[in-house]
Phi, psi and omega in degrees: 000320179296321179296322179294320178294318179297316178298316180297319178296315180294319178296319178296317178297317178299316180297320179295317179296320177297316178299317178296318179297318180294316178296322178296319179297312181298317178297320178297315179297317180298314181293323177295317179295319180295318178296321178295317180299318182284350182276343182278122177232114179299145177220176181268011182283178180295166179303147177296150179292154179278065179254131180309124177091349180288133177292126182243351181175192180218137175246134179221145170229098187299321184301327182254006176071032180260133176212126181213140172287139176255123177249162179284129175107169181228027178289165177302321181296320179292311185288343178291330186249357180179203178264157182235133175276123180290125189299330183274011179247162183301154174295140178310127181101343177272155178298145178122196184257102176281125183243130180232132180244153177199161180284140181288335184264005175226261189301315186263014178303320180298343181299343178298342181253006182290148180226156173304137181097342178299147179262132176247125177257127178242110183256130173234180177292344184263322185197172171245124178250140179247130180237152176243129181294127179248341178195156169229150179202168172240141181221159173290155182297343180277350181279103181265005181297336180291347180268352183299148179292164178226164180285324182263195176264108180238160178230133177237125174254134183234134173212170180282158183212145003284158184294330184266007183287141176258127181099198180290117182288144184279347183226175176239138178262127186243130173245122178252137180218151177245147181289138174245142184257000000 
């Protein structure tokens, strides 16, 4: 009986330590992302270089309280602290389909509340572009059609779906928007 109590105490202590470690990790990622978000300051200088991890802008949707720094690239390091501009898509403000990805459980979590008609502001060192959401959809991760170029100025936001899923999500949530002048 004494051995069972000792085991239960140790197992409980171990579970608490694991919980503290997990919460510490999440808090660290959140604080790192927040510091990165607060580091972007638009200026009148030339466009930022296309260097992996360089902050190139900020995306905001005021109605749902979303604000995220957009960095160049889609590596794990980039997406851990903000949103990432996919390198093979046009530079924000250029004609075509600008694609930005972010994690559903951090930066892009508010997208669960996005609606058609919402305004998305994309600020870079060169300009501020305003987009209006025209559709949302879910697709399998193998569907790359959302990356296709377009004739006009469009913006595509990509995150994992469903938002409440634990682990690797089976689908992608897509927000399509067109630039409004």
